[in-house]
C-alpha positions in Angstrom: -92.0 109.8 225.1 -89.4 108.2 227.4 -90.0 107.5 231.1 -87.0 107.5 233.5 -87.3 106.4 237.2 -84.5 108.2 238.9 -83.6 106.7 242.4 -81.1 107.7 244.9 -78.7 104.6 245.9 -78.9 101.1 244.6 -81.6 98.6 245.5 -80.0 96.4 248.1 -82.5 93.4 248.4 -82.2 90.7 245.6 -86.1 90.1 245.7 -86.8 93.9 245.0 -84.3 93.9 242.1 -85.8 90.7 240.7 -89.3 92.2 241.0 -88.2 95.5 239.3 -86.5 93.6 236.5 -89.8 91.6 235.8 -91.7 94.7 235.1 -88.8 96.5 233.3 -88.7 93.7 230.9 -92.4 94.0 230.4 -92.5 97.6 229.9 -90.3 97.3 226.8 -93.4 96.4 224.9 -94.9 99.7 225.6 -92.5 102.6 226.2 -88.8 103.4 226.3 -88.2 103.0 230.2 -85.1 103.4 232.2 -84.3 103.0 235.9 -81.3 105.4 236.7 -79.3 105.4 239.8 -77.9 108.5 241.6 -75.2 107.4 244.0 -75.8 107.6 247.7 -74.5 110.6 249.4 -72.4 109.1 252.2 -73.3 110.2 255.7 -70.2 111.6 257.3 -69.9 113.4 260.7 -70.3 116.9 259.0 -73.2 115.8 256.8 -76.8 116.5 258.4 -79.9 115.6 256.8 -80.4 119.0 255.2 -76.9 118.9 253.6 -77.6 115.5 252.3 -80.9 116.6 250.6 -79.2 119.7 249.1 -76.3 117.4 247.5 -78.9 114.8 246.4 -80.9 117.7 244.9 -78.0 119.0 243.1 -77.5 115.5 241.4 -81.2 115.2 240.7 -81.5 118.7 239.0 -78.4 117.8 237.0 -80.5 115.3 235.2 -83.2 117.9 234.5 -82.3 119.0 230.9 -84.4 120.3 228.2 -87.4 118.2 227.2 -87.6 116.5 230.5 -90.5 117.0 233.1 -89.8 116.4 236.7 -92.4 114.5 238.9 -91.5 113.5 242.5 -92.8 110.5 244.4 -93.5 112.0 247.6 -95.7 111.2 250.6 -97.4 114.4 250.5 -98.3 114.2 246.6 -101.4 113.7 244.9 -102.9 110.1 245.1 -104.2 108.5 242.0 -106.2 105.3 241.4 -104.4 103.1 238.9 -107.0 104.1 236.2 -106.3 107.8 237.1 -102.6 107.2 236.9 -102.9 105.7 233.6 -104.8 108.7 232.3 -101.9 110.9 233.8 -99.5 108.9 231.7 -101.7 109.0 228.6 -102.0 112.8 228.8 -98.2 113.2 229.2 -97.6 110.9 226.1 -100.1 113.1 224.1 -99.3 116.6 225.2 -96.1 116.4 227.4 -92.6 116.2 227.4 -90.0 114.1 225.6 -89.1 112.5 228.9 -91.0 112.0 232.1 -88.6 112.1 234.8 -90.2 110.3 237.9 -88.0 110.6 241.1 -87.7 108.6 244.2 -85.5 110.6 246.6 -83.2 109.5 249.5 -84.2 108.9 253.1 -84.7 112.5 254.2 -86.9 113.5 251.0 -86.0 116.4 248.6 -84.3 119.8 248.7 -86.5 122.8 248.6 -85.0 123.6 245.3 -86.0 120.1 243.9 -89.6 120.8 245.2 -89.7 124.1 243.4 -88.5 122.6 240.0 -90.9 119.7 240.1 -94.0 119.7 237.9 -95.9 117.7 240.7 -95.8 115.4 243.6 -97.3 111.9 243.3 -98.0 109.8 246.3 -98.4 105.9 245.9 -100.4 105.5 249.3 -101.0 107.0 252.5 -98.9 104.2 254.0 -95.2 104.7 254.3 -93.0 102.4 252.3 -89.2 102.1 252.3 -87.5 103.8 249.5 -86.4 100.4 248.2 -89.9 99.1 248.2 -91.3 102.2 246.4 -89.1 101.6 243.5 -90.9 98.2 242.8 -94.3 99.7 243.5 -93.7 102.5 241.0 -92.5 100.3 238.2 -95.3 98.0 238.6 -97.9 100.8 238.6 -96.2 102.2 235.4 -96.6 98.8 233.8 -100.2 98.6 235.0 -100.9 101.9 233.5 -99.9 100.7 230.2 -102.0 97.6 230.4 -105.0 99.8 231.4 -104.4 102.1 228.3 -104.2 99.0 226.0 -107.3 97.4 227.5 -105.3 94.3 228.5 -106.5 92.0 231.3 -103.7 92.6 233.8 -105.8 95.2 235.8 -109.0 93.7 236.9 -111.7 96.2 237.7 
């Protein structure tokens, strides 16, 4: 199985890019992992949030091809403990798709069509984080999930 973290727009802050790179390199030992960037939809005078969500949604759904399963990082999603998230990943590896597509949307969330096509919504916390910060948190939790599955000491219970 492959895991792709699909994000809207590049990561601006160097410290976040550095942190993401640390976990991306670590993940190579466990799984084929990719961080893929969808370009920002530039907000113009004729672009309102709904139109922006629709345009971003079209780009997201264009990535959803056969063998891929779509899961959204969303504040209204299901919350997991780290151990529960590792079990979610393990289940997908055993019975799931060729590729798990985890998506962090733009500043206004997802279009209705993206929500309808998603297998699930996952929340990292009840707290609100910037879309930039969520990228680092998500990659770290994917790494943590694999260390839990392998019984490695990274995750202290």
